[in-house]
C-alpha positions in Angstrom: 6.4 -7.2 2.6 9.0 -4.5 2.2 8.8 -1.3 4.2 8.5 1.3 1.6 11.7 3.2 1.0 12.9 6.1 3.0 16.0 8.3 3.5 17.4 9.7 6.7 19.0 13.2 6.8 22.6 13.3 7.9 22.9 13.7 11.7 25.5 13.1 14.3 23.8 9.8 15.2 21.2 7.5 13.7 17.9 7.8 15.5 16.1 4.7 16.8 13.6 3.2 14.4 11.0 0.9 16.0 9.3 0.6 12.6 5.8 0.2 14.0 3.1 -1.5 12.0 -0.6 -2.2 12.3 -2.1 -4.7 9.9 -5.7 -5.7 9.1 -5.8 -9.0 7.1 -8.7 -11.2 6.0 -8.9 -14.5 7.8 -10.1 -16.2 4.6 -8.1 -16.5 1.4 -9.1 -13.8 -1.2 -10.3 -15.0 -4.5 -9.0 -12.8 -7.4 -9.9 -14.7 -10.6 -7.1 -15.0 -13.1 -9.3 -14.6 -16.2 -12.1 -12.3 -15.0 -12.4 -8.7 -13.8 -11.9 -8.0 -10.1 -12.0 -5.0 -7.8 -10.7 -4.2 -4.3 -12.1 -1.3 -2.3 -11.0 0.3 1.0 -12.5 3.2 2.8 -10.9 4.9 5.8 -10.6 8.2 7.8 -7.6 10.5 7.7 -6.2 10.7 11.3 -5.1 13.9 13.1 -1.7 15.3 12.3 0.9 14.2 14.9 1.3 16.6 17.8 4.1 15.1 20.1 7.2 17.3 20.2 9.2 14.2 19.2 7.5 14.2 15.7 9.8 15.5 12.9 8.4 15.3 9.4 11.9 15.6 8.0 12.8 12.3 9.6 9.7 10.4 10.4 7.5 8.5 7.9 3.9 7.6 8.0 2.0 5.5 5.4 -1.6 4.3 5.7 -3.1 2.2 2.9 -5.3 -0.5 1.5 -3.3 -2.5 -1.0 -2.6 -5.8 -2.7 0.6 -7.7 -3.3 1.5 -10.7 -5.5 4.7 -11.6 -3.6 3.9 -15.3 -3.8 5.2 -15.2 -7.4 8.3 -13.2 -6.4 11.9 -14.3 -6.0 11.2 -15.6 -2.4 7.7 -16.8 -3.1 6.3 -20.3 -3.5 5.7 -19.9 -7.2 8.6 -17.8 -8.5 8.0 -16.1 -11.9 10.6 -13.4 -11.7 13.6 -12.0 -9.7 11.4 -9.3 -8.2 10.8 -10.0 -4.5 8.0 -7.4 -4.0 5.1 -6.6 -6.3 2.8 -4.2 -4.4 0.0 -2.0 -5.6 -0.4 0.5 -2.8 -2.5 3.7 -3.2 -1.8 5.4 0.2 -2.0 8.3 2.7 1.4 9.8 3.2 3.1 12.1 5.7 6.7 12.9 6.5 9.8 11.7 4.7 8.0 9.6 2.1 8.5 7.8 -1.3 6.2 9.9 -3.5 7.6 10.1 -7.0 9.6 8.4 -9.8 11.6 9.3 -12.9 11.1 8.0 -16.5 13.1 4.9 -15.6 10.8 4.2 -12.5 13.6 5.1 -10.0 11.8 6.2 -6.8 12.1 9.7 -5.3 11.5 10.8 -1.7 10.3 14.2 -0.4 9.4 15.7 3.0 5.7 16.5 3.6 4.4 18.3 6.7 0.7 17.8 5.7 -1.3 14.7 4.8 -1.6 13.7 1.1 -2.9 10.8 -0.9 -1.2 9.2 -3.9 -1.8 6.2 -6.1 1.4 4.1 -6.3 2.9 0.8 -7.6 6.1 -0.4 -5.9 8.3 -3.3 -6.9 11.8 -4.4 -5.8 14.4 -6.6 -7.6 16.1 -8.8 -5.0 18.9 -9.7 -7.4 20.1 -6.2 -7.9 18.7 -4.8 -4.6 16.9 -2.1 -6.6 13.6 -0.4 -5.8 11.1 0.9 -8.5 8.0 2.9 -8.3 5.2 4.3 -10.5 3.5 7.2 -8.6 0.5 9.3 -9.4 -0.3 12.9 -8.5 -0.5 13.9 -4.9 -3.8 15.3 -3.5 -3.7 17.3 -0.2 -6.2 16.0 2.3 -7.2 17.0 5.9 -7.8 15.1 9.1 -11.3 13.7 9.2 -11.6 13.3 5.5 -13.0 10.0 4.2 -10.7 8.3 1.7 -11.6 5.6 -0.8 -9.1 3.3 -2.5 -10.0 1.3 -5.6 -7.8 -1.3 -7.3 -9.4 -2.7 -10.5 -8.2 -5.4 -12.8 -9.6 -5.4 -16.4 -9.2 -8.8 -17.9 -9.9 -7.6 -21.4 -7.3 -4.8 -21.5 -4.9 -6.6 -19.2 -4.4 -3.5 -17.1 -4.8 -2.6 -13.5 -6.1 0.9 -12.5 -5.3 2.0 -9.0 -6.9 5.1 -7.5 -7.2 6.9 -4.1 -9.8 9.6 -3.7 -10.9 12.2 -1.0 -14.7 11.8 -0.9 -15.0 15.4 0.3 -13.6 16.8 -3.0 -15.7 16.7 -6.2 -14.6 15.5 -9.6 -11.1 14.5 -10.6 -9.4 17.2 -8.4 -9.6 14.9 -5.4 -8.4 11.7 -7.1 -4.9 10.3 -7.7 -4.9 7.5 -10.4 -2.4 5.4 -12.2 -2.9 2.8 -15.0 -0.4 0.0 -14.7 0.0 -1.7 -18.1 2.0 -4.7 -16.8 3.9 -5.9 -13.8 7.4 -4.4 -13.6 7.0 -1.9 -16.4 10.8 -1.2 -16.4 11.2 -4.7 -17.8 8.5 -5.3 -20.5 10.1 -8.5 -21.7 8.8 -10.3 -18.6 5.0 -10.0 -19.0 3.0 -8.6 -21.8 0.2 -7.5 -19.5 -1.4 -8.2 -16.1 -3.5 -10.8 -17.9 -0.4 -12.5 -19.1 0.9 -12.5 -15.5 -2.4 -13.7 -14.1 -2.6 -16.6 -16.5 1.0 -17.7 -15.8 0.5 -17.3 -12.0 -2.6 -19.4 -12.1 -0.8 -22.1 -14.1 2.1 -22.1 -11.6 -0.2 -22.5 -8.6 -2.6 -24.8 -10.4 -5.5 -22.6 -9.5 -8.1 -20.5 -11.2 -7.3 -17.6 -8.7 -4.2 -15.5 -8.4 -2.5 -15.8 -5.0 -2.5 -12.4 -3.4 -2.4 -10.5 -0.1 -4.8 -7.6 0.2 -4.4 -5.8 3.5 -5.0 -2.5 5.3 -1.9 -1.1 7.0 -0.5 1.7 9.1 3.3 1.7 8.7 5.8 4.1 10.3 9.6 4.8 10.3 11.4 6.8 12.9 8.2 7.5 14.8 8.0 6.8 18.6 5.2 5.0 20.3 3.3 8.1 21.5 3.2 9.5 18.0 2.1 6.2 16.5 -0.7 5.9 19.1 -1.8 9.4 18.2 -2.5 8.1 14.7 -4.8 5.4 16.0 -7.4 3.9 16.1 -7.1 3.0 12.4 -10.7 3.7 11.3 -11.8 1.6 8.4 -15.3 2.3 7.0 -15.2 -0.5 4.3 -13.1 -3.3 3.1 -14.3 -5.1 0.0 -12.2 -8.1 -1.2 -13.6 -10.9 -3.6 -14.2 -14.1 -1.6 -14.1 -12.3 1.8 -17.2 -11.3 3.7 -17.4 -7.5 4.3 -17.9 -7.9 8.1 -15.4 -7.1 10.9 -15.4 -10.7 12.0 -13.8 -11.7 8.7 -10.6 -9.8 9.6 -7.8 -10.0 12.1 -5.7 -7.2 13.5 -2.0 -7.7 14.0 0.6 -5.3 15.5 4.2 -6.4 15.3 7.1 -4.8 17.2 5.5 -4.5 20.6 3.1 -1.6 20.0 0.7 -0.9 22.9 -1.7 2.0 23.1 -4.3 3.0 25.7 -7.1 3.2 23.1 -8.2 0.5 20.6 -5.7 0.1 17.7 -8.3 -0.2 15.0 -12.0 0.4 14.4 -13.8 -1.6 11.7 -17.0 0.5 11.2 -18.8 -1.7 8.7 
């Protein structure tokens, strides 16, 4: 999966980027039906703000999320349906120099944030033209310790996917960022009429009644050193609900590429 885009301010030298990542994946294959409604849900806790002197929100990037991608049908996937390599629905917690907006043509935009925020987002990337795209919702400011709920829902009748991320401590719509995604790759409507169209063609390509997908919970950073990354952990998940996967900690595995080691546990699955 692509590291979500970032920009680095001009400096006399390029800082080191260990690009740490912590991933929580289901051991069993998810079962997202091609022709029926499905819903993914994730609950987690906002971590403390980074405190090391090495942290610089104008350079460093932090994303935490529960998402789903359909990269198996991308340009490098087993069942290619388009030239788009990445196809990721990713409502997320954001901090630092982050991708957090788009223009009318779905070109992404980056801004610097020194406080935590949550935002519904859809990200896709065309490998042929090396172009990123995004559909981003409103940003909701949140605080350390807040409980966050992510919901990704496919409606088979309307053919749409609604992605939202909410702060449970805030009432009503004020604490929720939501986007409705009418079709995959909305910059190129000739490809798929809807997500139902995509799902049907994906199931046919894979000869399955399910859509091949990769739901996951992640912490991902850029230009953040190991002490700062460890200060964001443990990754506290209160709930992970994926069709076809048991909602118990034993159903999930924790992976941490790039040599990350911390004194404390990397993740807590409190469900």
